[in-house]
PyMOL Python script that loads the backbone (N, CA, C, O; Angstrom):
from pymol import cmd

cmd.read_pdbstr("""\
ATOM      1  N   MET A   1      -2.419 -19.748  -6.746  1.00  0.00           N
ATOM      2  CA  MET A   1      -2.292 -19.951  -5.303  1.00  0.00           C
ATOM      3  C   MET A   1      -3.264 -19.015  -4.582  1.00  0.00           C
ATOM      4  O   MET A   1      -2.844 -18.098  -3.875  1.00  0.00           O
ATOM      5  N   GLU A   2      -4.511 -19.245  -4.759  1.00  0.00           N
ATOM      6  CA  GLU A   2      -5.572 -18.396  -4.191  1.00  0.00           C
ATOM      7  C   GLU A   2      -5.733 -18.693  -2.698  1.00  0.00           C
ATOM      8  O   GLU A   2      -5.705 -19.851  -2.281  1.00  0.00           O
ATOM      9  N   GLU A   3      -5.899 -17.650  -1.911  1.00  0.00           N
ATOM     10  CA  GLU A   3      -6.065 -17.841  -0.464  1.00  0.00           C
ATOM     11  C   GLU A   3      -7.551 -17.923  -0.150  1.00  0.00           C
ATOM     12  O   GLU A   3      -8.154 -16.945   0.293  1.00  0.00           O
ATOM     13  N   PHE A   4      -8.136 -19.085  -0.380  1.00  0.00           N
ATOM     14  CA  PHE A   4      -9.554 -19.336  -0.105  1.00  0.00           C
ATOM     15  C   PHE A   4     -10.456 -18.300  -0.766  1.00  0.00           C
ATOM     16  O   PHE A   4     -11.420 -17.824  -0.165  1.00  0.00           O
ATOM     17  N   GLY A   5     -10.129 -17.958  -2.013  1.00  0.00           N
ATOM     18  CA  GLY A   5     -10.973 -17.033  -2.760  1.00  0.00           C
ATOM     19  C   GLY A   5     -10.820 -15.577  -2.369  1.00  0.00           C
ATOM     20  O   GLY A   5     -11.496 -14.717  -2.934  1.00  0.00           O
ATOM     21  N   ARG A   6      -9.952 -15.280  -1.423  1.00  0.00           N
ATOM     22  CA  ARG A   6      -9.762 -13.895  -0.988  1.00  0.00           C
ATOM     23  C   ARG A   6      -8.635 -13.260  -1.772  1.00  0.00           C
ATOM     24  O   ARG A   6      -7.489 -13.703  -1.687  1.00  0.00           O
ATOM     25  N   ARG A   7      -8.952 -12.220  -2.540  1.00  0.00           N
ATOM     26  CA  ARG A   7      -7.933 -11.561  -3.339  1.00  0.00           C
ATOM     27  C   ARG A   7      -7.609 -10.202  -2.743  1.00  0.00           C
ATOM     28  O   ARG A   7      -8.469  -9.567  -2.132  1.00  0.00           O
ATOM     29  N   PRO A   8      -6.362  -9.750  -2.921  1.00  0.00           N
ATOM     30  CA  PRO A   8      -6.020  -8.402  -2.442  1.00  0.00           C
ATOM     31  C   PRO A   8      -6.930  -7.360  -3.089  1.00  0.00           C
ATOM     32  O   PRO A   8      -7.332  -7.525  -4.241  1.00  0.00           O
ATOM     33  N   PRO A   9      -7.259  -6.288  -2.362  1.00  0.00           N
ATOM     34  CA  PRO A   9      -8.175  -5.264  -2.884  1.00  0.00           C
ATOM     35  C   PRO A   9      -7.486  -4.277  -3.829  1.00  0.00           C
ATOM     36  O   PRO A   9      -8.103  -3.308  -4.272  1.00  0.00           O
ATOM     37  N   VAL A  10      -6.204  -4.522  -4.137  1.00  0.00           N
ATOM     38  CA  VAL A  10      -5.474  -3.652  -5.056  1.00  0.00           C
ATOM     39  C   VAL A  10      -4.804  -4.498  -6.134  1.00  0.00           C
ATOM     40  O   VAL A  10      -4.552  -5.688  -5.944  1.00  0.00           O
ATOM     41  N   GLU A  11      -4.522  -3.858  -7.270  1.00  0.00           N
ATOM     42  CA  GLU A  11      -3.798  -4.519  -8.351  1.00  0.00           C
ATOM     43  C   GLU A  11      -2.679  -3.600  -8.814  1.00  0.00           C
ATOM     44  O   GLU A  11      -2.752  -2.387  -8.622  1.00  0.00           O
ATOM     45  N   VAL A  12      -1.644  -4.170  -9.424  1.00  0.00           N
ATOM     46  CA  VAL A  12      -0.535  -3.373  -9.952  1.00  0.00           C
ATOM     47  C   VAL A  12      -1.084  -2.339 -10.924  1.00  0.00           C
ATOM     48  O   VAL A  12      -1.875  -2.662 -11.811  1.00  0.00           O
ATOM     49  N   GLY A  13      -0.655  -1.089 -10.746  1.00  0.00           N
ATOM     50  CA  GLY A  13      -1.110  -0.010 -11.616  1.00  0.00           C
ATOM     51  C   GLY A  13      -2.229   0.826 -11.035  1.00  0.00           C
ATOM     52  O   GLY A  13      -2.483   1.933 -11.510  1.00  0.00           O
ATOM     53  N   ASP A  14      -2.914   0.311 -10.003  1.00  0.00           N
ATOM     54  CA  ASP A  14      -3.988   1.082  -9.359  1.00  0.00           C
ATOM     55  C   ASP A  14      -3.427   2.375  -8.779  1.00  0.00           C
ATOM     56  O   ASP A  14      -2.350   2.372  -8.182  1.00  0.00           O
ATOM     57  N   VAL A  15      -4.152   3.483  -8.951  1.00  0.00           N
ATOM     58  CA  VAL A  15      -3.788   4.754  -8.328  1.00  0.00           C
ATOM     59  C   VAL A  15      -4.859   5.065  -7.285  1.00  0.00           C
ATOM     60  O   VAL A  15      -6.046   5.133  -7.604  1.00  0.00           O
ATOM     61  N   ILE A  16      -4.431   5.254  -6.037  1.00  0.00           N
ATOM     62  CA  ILE A  16      -5.363   5.392  -4.911  1.00  0.00           C
ATOM     63  C   ILE A  16      -4.877   6.513  -4.000  1.00  0.00           C
ATOM     64  O   ILE A  16      -3.672   6.712  -3.847  1.00  0.00           O
ATOM     65  N   LYS A  17      -5.812   7.245  -3.394  1.00  0.00           N
ATOM     66  CA  LYS A  17      -5.456   8.253  -2.378  1.00  0.00           C
ATOM     67  C   LYS A  17      -5.508   7.558  -1.013  1.00  0.00           C
ATOM     68  O   LYS A  17      -6.511   6.937  -0.660  1.00  0.00           O
ATOM     69  N   VAL A  18      -4.420   7.671  -0.255  1.00  0.00           N
ATOM     70  CA  VAL A  18      -4.330   6.996   1.042  1.00  0.00           C
ATOM     71  C   VAL A  18      -3.757   7.934   2.089  1.00  0.00           C
ATOM     72  O   VAL A  18      -3.178   8.973   1.772  1.00  0.00           O
ATOM     73  N   LYS A  19      -3.934   7.540   3.354  1.00  0.00           N
ATOM     74  CA  LYS A  19      -3.288   8.235   4.468  1.00  0.00           C
ATOM     75  C   LYS A  19      -2.288   7.268   5.082  1.00  0.00           C
ATOM     76  O   LYS A  19      -2.607   6.110   5.353  1.00  0.00           O
ATOM     77  N   ILE A  20      -1.068   7.763   5.300  1.00  0.00           N
ATOM     78  CA  ILE A  20      -0.030   6.929   5.913  1.00  0.00           C
ATOM     79  C   ILE A  20      -0.317   6.854   7.410  1.00  0.00           C
ATOM     80  O   ILE A  20      -0.360   7.874   8.098  1.00  0.00           O
ATOM     81  N   GLU A  21      -0.513   5.624   7.904  1.00  0.00           N
ATOM     82  CA  GLU A  21      -0.929   5.421   9.294  1.00  0.00           C
ATOM     83  C   GLU A  21       0.232   5.161  10.240  1.00  0.00           C
ATOM     84  O   GLU A  21       0.131   5.419  11.439  1.00  0.00           O
ATOM     85  N   ALA A  22       1.335   4.649   9.703  1.00  0.00           N
ATOM     86  CA  ALA A  22       2.456   4.256  10.566  1.00  0.00           C
ATOM     87  C   ALA A  22       3.709   4.122   9.716  1.00  0.00           C
ATOM     88  O   ALA A  22       3.664   4.264   8.494  1.00  0.00           O
ATOM     89  N   LEU A  23       4.833   3.844  10.382  1.00  0.00           N
ATOM     90  CA  LEU A  23       6.077   3.561   9.670  1.00  0.00           C
ATOM     91  C   LEU A  23       6.484   2.127   9.951  1.00  0.00           C
ATOM     92  O   LEU A  23       6.399   1.651  11.083  1.00  0.00           O
ATOM     93  N   GLY A  24       6.930   1.445   8.903  1.00  0.00           N
ATOM     94  CA  GLY A  24       7.416   0.081   9.057  1.00  0.00           C
ATOM     95  C   GLY A  24       8.827   0.074   9.599  1.00  0.00           C
ATOM     96  O   GLY A  24       9.452   1.129   9.707  1.00  0.00           O
ATOM     97  N   SER A  25       9.340  -1.093   9.941  1.00  0.00           N
ATOM     98  CA  SER A  25      10.680  -1.211  10.525  1.00  0.00           C
ATOM     99  C   SER A  25      11.762  -0.715   9.567  1.00  0.00           C
ATOM    100  O   SER A  25      12.827  -0.282  10.008  1.00  0.00           O
ATOM    101  N   GLY A  26      11.498  -0.774   8.264  1.00  0.00           N
ATOM    102  CA  GLY A  26      12.471  -0.297   7.288  1.00  0.00           C
ATOM    103  C   GLY A  26      12.332   1.182   6.984  1.00  0.00           C
ATOM    104  O   GLY A  26      13.072   1.715   6.158  1.00  0.00           O
ATOM    105  N   GLY A  27      11.383   1.862   7.648  1.00  0.00           N
ATOM    106  CA  GLY A  27      11.191   3.283   7.450  1.00  0.00           C
ATOM    107  C   GLY A  27      10.159   3.646   6.391  1.00  0.00           C
ATOM    108  O   GLY A  27       9.868   4.825   6.187  1.00  0.00           O
ATOM    109  N   ASP A  28       9.602   2.642   5.713  1.00  0.00           N
ATOM    110  CA  ASP A  28       8.565   2.907   4.719  1.00  0.00           C
ATOM    111  C   ASP A  28       7.248   3.240   5.399  1.00  0.00           C
ATOM    112  O   ASP A  28       6.933   2.698   6.459  1.00  0.00           O
ATOM    113  N   GLY A  29       6.470   4.145   4.777  1.00  0.00           N
ATOM    114  CA  GLY A  29       5.142   4.445   5.280  1.00  0.00           C
ATOM    115  C   GLY A  29       4.219   3.260   5.081  1.00  0.00           C
ATOM    116  O   GLY A  29       4.376   2.494   4.130  1.00  0.00           O
ATOM    117  N   ILE A  30       3.253   3.111   5.979  1.00  0.00           N
ATOM    118  CA  ILE A  30       2.274   2.028   5.881  1.00  0.00           C
ATOM    119  C   ILE A  30       0.881   2.633   5.750  1.00  0.00           C
ATOM    120  O   ILE A  30       0.436   3.400   6.604  1.00  0.00           O
ATOM    121  N   ALA A  31       0.203   2.271   4.659  1.00  0.00           N
ATOM    122  CA  ALA A  31      -1.191   2.667   4.457  1.00  0.00           C
ATOM    123  C   ALA A  31      -2.024   1.395   4.420  1.00  0.00           C
ATOM    124  O   ALA A  31      -1.491   0.302   4.233  1.00  0.00           O
ATOM    125  N   ARG A  32      -3.329   1.540   4.598  1.00  0.00           N
ATOM    126  CA  ARG A  32      -4.218   0.385   4.493  1.00  0.00           C
ATOM    127  C   ARG A  32      -5.322   0.684   3.491  1.00  0.00           C
ATOM    128  O   ARG A  32      -5.910   1.765   3.496  1.00  0.00           O
ATOM    129  N   VAL A  33      -5.593  -0.293   2.632  1.00  0.00           N
ATOM    130  CA  VAL A  33      -6.690  -0.212   1.672  1.00  0.00           C
ATOM    131  C   VAL A  33      -7.618  -1.372   2.002  1.00  0.00           C
ATOM    132  O   VAL A  33      -7.277  -2.530   1.761  1.00  0.00           O
ATOM    133  N   SER A  34      -8.788  -1.066   2.552  1.00  0.00           N
ATOM    134  CA  SER A  34      -9.722  -2.106   3.028  1.00  0.00           C
ATOM    135  C   SER A  34      -9.022  -3.083   3.973  1.00  0.00           C
ATOM    136  O   SER A  34      -9.269  -4.288   3.923  1.00  0.00           O
ATOM    137  N   GLY A  35      -8.154  -2.561   4.826  1.00  0.00           N
ATOM    138  CA  GLY A  35      -7.446  -3.394   5.793  1.00  0.00           C
ATOM    139  C   GLY A  35      -6.181  -4.039   5.253  1.00  0.00           C
ATOM    140  O   GLY A  35      -5.412  -4.622   6.016  1.00  0.00           O
ATOM    141  N   PHE A  36      -5.955  -3.945   3.950  1.00  0.00           N
ATOM    142  CA  PHE A  36      -4.796  -4.564   3.297  1.00  0.00           C
ATOM    143  C   PHE A  36      -3.607  -3.606   3.381  1.00  0.00           C
ATOM    144  O   PHE A  36      -3.731  -2.434   3.026  1.00  0.00           O
ATOM    145  N   VAL A  37      -2.455  -4.097   3.848  1.00  0.00           N
ATOM    146  CA  VAL A  37      -1.283  -3.250   4.067  1.00  0.00           C
ATOM    147  C   VAL A  37      -0.575  -2.926   2.754  1.00  0.00           C
ATOM    148  O   VAL A  37      -0.315  -3.802   1.930  1.00  0.00           O
ATOM    149  N   VAL A  38      -0.268  -1.622   2.585  1.00  0.00           N
ATOM    150  CA  VAL A  38       0.506  -1.172   1.431  1.00  0.00           C
ATOM    151  C   VAL A  38       1.694  -0.352   1.951  1.00  0.00           C
ATOM    152  O   VAL A  38       1.509   0.627   2.675  1.00  0.00           O
ATOM    153  N   PHE A  39       2.913  -0.760   1.576  1.00  0.00           N
ATOM    154  CA  PHE A  39       4.125  -0.046   1.974  1.00  0.00           C
ATOM    155  C   PHE A  39       4.431   1.036   0.938  1.00  0.00           C
ATOM    156  O   PHE A  39       4.426   0.779  -0.266  1.00  0.00           O
ATOM    157  N   VAL A  40       4.701   2.262   1.433  1.00  0.00           N
ATOM    158  CA  VAL A  40       4.961   3.399   0.543  1.00  0.00           C
ATOM    159  C   VAL A  40       6.258   4.099   0.982  1.00  0.00           C
ATOM    160  O   VAL A  40       6.249   4.870   1.941  1.00  0.00           O
ATOM    161  N   PRO A  41       7.377   3.831   0.280  1.00  0.00           N
ATOM    162  CA  PRO A  41       8.649   4.475   0.638  1.00  0.00           C
ATOM    163  C   PRO A  41       8.574   5.992   0.479  1.00  0.00           C
ATOM    164  O   PRO A  41       7.822   6.504  -0.349  1.00  0.00           O
ATOM    165  N   GLY A  42       9.365   6.701   1.285  1.00  0.00           N
ATOM    166  CA  GLY A  42       9.467   8.150   1.144  1.00  0.00           C
ATOM    167  C   GLY A  42       8.305   8.927   1.730  1.00  0.00           C
ATOM    168  O   GLY A  42       8.101  10.092   1.389  1.00  0.00           O
ATOM    169  N   THR A  43       7.545   8.295   2.605  1.00  0.00           N
ATOM    170  CA  THR A  43       6.418   8.981   3.248  1.00  0.00           C
ATOM    171  C   THR A  43       6.585   8.924   4.757  1.00  0.00           C
ATOM    172  O   THR A  43       7.417   8.181   5.277  1.00  0.00           O
ATOM    173  N   LYS A  44       5.773   9.728   5.458  1.00  0.00           N
ATOM    174  CA  LYS A  44       5.815   9.686   6.919  1.00  0.00           C
ATOM    175  C   LYS A  44       4.392   9.646   7.466  1.00  0.00           C
ATOM    176  O   LYS A  44       3.436   9.963   6.757  1.00  0.00           O
ATOM    177  N   THR A  45       4.261   9.261   8.714  1.00  0.00           N
ATOM    178  CA  THR A  45       2.959   9.143   9.362  1.00  0.00           C
ATOM    179  C   THR A  45       2.172  10.444   9.223  1.00  0.00           C
ATOM    180  O   THR A  45       2.690  11.528   9.488  1.00  0.00           O
ATOM    181  N   GLY A  46       0.917  10.320   8.804  1.00  0.00           N
ATOM    182  CA  GLY A  46       0.050  11.476   8.657  1.00  0.00           C
ATOM    183  C   GLY A  46      -0.026  12.015   7.239  1.00  0.00           C
ATOM    184  O   GLY A  46      -0.931  12.788   6.923  1.00  0.00           O
ATOM    185  N   ASP A  47       0.913  11.621   6.371  1.00  0.00           N
ATOM    186  CA  ASP A  47       0.867  12.079   4.972  1.00  0.00           C
ATOM    187  C   ASP A  47      -0.400  11.563   4.287  1.00  0.00           C
ATOM    188  O   ASP A  47      -0.806  10.419   4.492  1.00  0.00           O
ATOM    189  N   GLU A  48      -1.015  12.418   3.475  1.00  0.00           N
ATOM    190  CA  GLU A  48      -2.115  11.989   2.615  1.00  0.00           C
ATOM    191  C   GLU A  48      -1.613  12.125   1.195  1.00  0.00           C
ATOM    192  O   GLU A  48      -1.371  13.235   0.719  1.00  0.00           O
ATOM    193  N   VAL A  49      -1.454  10.993   0.511  1.00  0.00           N
ATOM    194  CA  VAL A  49      -0.812  10.974  -0.795  1.00  0.00           C
ATOM    195  C   VAL A  49      -1.576  10.100  -1.781  1.00  0.00           C
ATOM    196  O   VAL A  49      -2.334   9.211  -1.396  1.00  0.00           O
ATOM    197  N   SER A  50      -1.356  10.378  -3.066  1.00  0.00           N
ATOM    198  CA  SER A  50      -1.843   9.478  -4.118  1.00  0.00           C
ATOM    199  C   SER A  50      -0.709   8.518  -4.425  1.00  0.00           C
ATOM    200  O   SER A  50       0.441   8.926  -4.586  1.00  0.00           O
ATOM    201  N   ILE A  51      -1.044   7.242  -4.502  1.00  0.00           N
ATOM    202  CA  ILE A  51      -0.025   6.220  -4.749  1.00  0.00           C
ATOM    203  C   ILE A  51      -0.386   5.392  -5.973  1.00  0.00           C
ATOM    204  O   ILE A  51      -1.553   5.276  -6.347  1.00  0.00           O
ATOM    205  N   ARG A  52       0.655   4.815  -6.593  1.00  0.00           N
ATOM    206  CA  ARG A  52       0.449   3.844  -7.665  1.00  0.00           C
ATOM    207  C   ARG A  52       1.027   2.531  -7.176  1.00  0.00           C
ATOM    208  O   ARG A  52       2.191   2.470  -6.780  1.00  0.00           O
ATOM    209  N   VAL A  53       0.217   1.475  -7.201  1.00  0.00           N
ATOM    210  CA  VAL A  53       0.646   0.152  -6.735  1.00  0.00           C
ATOM    211  C   VAL A  53       1.656  -0.421  -7.725  1.00  0.00           C
ATOM    212  O   VAL A  53       1.402  -0.465  -8.929  1.00  0.00           O
ATOM    213  N   THR A  54       2.819  -0.865  -7.200  1.00  0.00           N
ATOM    214  CA  THR A  54       3.887  -1.371  -8.061  1.00  0.00           C
ATOM    215  C   THR A  54       4.080  -2.887  -7.941  1.00  0.00           C
ATOM    216  O   THR A  54       4.567  -3.527  -8.872  1.00  0.00           O
ATOM    217  N   LYS A  55       3.698  -3.456  -6.798  1.00  0.00           N
ATOM    218  CA  LYS A  55       3.869  -4.900  -6.595  1.00  0.00           C
ATOM    219  C   LYS A  55       2.832  -5.376  -5.587  1.00  0.00           C
ATOM    220  O   LYS A  55       2.636  -4.748  -4.547  1.00  0.00           O
ATOM    221  N   VAL A  56       2.172  -6.482  -5.897  1.00  0.00           N
ATOM    222  CA  VAL A  56       1.162  -7.032  -4.986  1.00  0.00           C
ATOM    223  C   VAL A  56       1.543  -8.461  -4.618  1.00  0.00           C
ATOM    224  O   VAL A  56       1.736  -9.319  -5.479  1.00  0.00           O
ATOM    225  N   LEU A  57       1.644  -8.689  -3.307  1.00  0.00           N
ATOM    226  CA  LEU A  57       1.889 -10.033  -2.790  1.00  0.00           C
ATOM    227  C   LEU A  57       0.623 -10.497  -2.072  1.00  0.00           C
ATOM    228  O   LEU A  57      -0.375  -9.777  -2.031  1.00  0.00           O
ATOM    229  N   ARG A  58       0.671 -11.706  -1.508  1.00  0.00           N
ATOM    230  CA  ARG A  58      -0.538 -12.261  -0.903  1.00  0.00           C
ATOM    231  C   ARG A  58      -1.036 -11.455   0.296  1.00  0.00           C
ATOM    232  O   ARG A  58      -2.242 -11.269   0.461  1.00  0.00           O
ATOM    233  N   LYS A  59      -0.108 -10.973   1.137  1.00  0.00           N
ATOM    234  CA  LYS A  59      -0.512 -10.312   2.379  1.00  0.00           C
ATOM    235  C   LYS A  59      -0.262  -8.814   2.406  1.00  0.00           C
ATOM    236  O   LYS A  59      -0.744  -8.125   3.305  1.00  0.00           O
ATOM    237  N   TYR A  60       0.480  -8.300   1.439  1.00  0.00           N
ATOM    238  CA  TYR A  60       0.759  -6.859   1.406  1.00  0.00           C
ATOM    239  C   TYR A  60       1.190  -6.446   0.003  1.00  0.00           C
ATOM    240  O   TYR A  60       1.416  -7.282  -0.871  1.00  0.00           O
ATOM    241  N   ALA A  61       1.296  -5.125  -0.186  1.00  0.00           N
ATOM    242  CA  ALA A  61       1.689  -4.589  -1.487  1.00  0.00           C
ATOM    243  C   ALA A  61       2.693  -3.465  -1.298  1.00  0.00           C
ATOM    244  O   ALA A  61       2.917  -2.990  -0.185  1.00  0.00           O
ATOM    245  N   PHE A  62       3.294  -3.049  -2.409  1.00  0.00           N
ATOM    246  CA  PHE A  62       4.212  -1.922  -2.427  1.00  0.00           C
ATOM    247  C   PHE A  62       3.679  -0.894  -3.417  1.00  0.00           C
ATOM    248  O   PHE A  62       3.051  -1.249  -4.413  1.00  0.00           O
ATOM    249  N   ALA A  63       3.933   0.381  -3.137  1.00  0.00           N
ATOM    250  CA  ALA A  63       3.464   1.444  -4.025  1.00  0.00           C
ATOM    251  C   ALA A  63       4.443   2.606  -4.013  1.00  0.00           C
ATOM    252  O   ALA A  63       5.308   2.698  -3.143  1.00  0.00           O
ATOM    253  N   GLU A  64       4.293   3.503  -5.003  1.00  0.00           N
ATOM    254  CA  GLU A  64       5.108   4.712  -5.062  1.00  0.00           C
ATOM    255  C   GLU A  64       4.176   5.918  -5.080  1.00  0.00           C
ATOM    256  O   GLU A  64       3.035   5.831  -5.535  1.00  0.00           O
ATOM    257  N   VAL A  65       4.675   7.034  -4.584  1.00  0.00           N
ATOM    258  CA  VAL A  65       3.880   8.265  -4.574  1.00  0.00           C
ATOM    259  C   VAL A  65       3.822   8.827  -5.988  1.00  0.00           C
ATOM    260  O   VAL A  65       4.831   8.865  -6.692  1.00  0.00           O
ATOM    261  N   VAL A  66       2.630   9.264  -6.399  1.00  0.00           N
ATOM    262  CA  VAL A  66       2.483   9.937  -7.691  1.00  0.00           C
ATOM    263  C   VAL A  66       2.034  11.373  -7.431  1.00  0.00           C
ATOM    264  O   VAL A  66       1.367  11.660  -6.437  1.00  0.00           O
ATOM    265  N   GLU A  67       2.407  12.255  -8.327  1.00  0.00           N
ATOM    266  CA  GLU A  67       2.040  13.687  -8.157  1.00  0.00           C
ATOM    267  C   GLU A  67       0.644  13.942  -8.681  1.00  0.00           C
ATOM    268  O   GLU A  67       0.161  15.073  -8.628  1.00  0.00           O
TER     269      GLU A  67
END
""", "prot")
cmd.dss("prot")
cmd.show_as("cartoon", "prot")
cmd.util.cbc("prot")
cmd.orient("prot")
């Protein structure tokens, strides 16, 4: 189910350094990777963290903080 050849810029297992830009309605931190939204639980706006991508959907992804 490809969206006109456009694939998310992240894959499950990727480890990336990001800055949390905002909080989602559920309280999860929101980071962007090349404009692609990644939700990161347990973070707050302004945090700079390394994350590991745990789930990738068509329009957004989920990740966890790694040490």
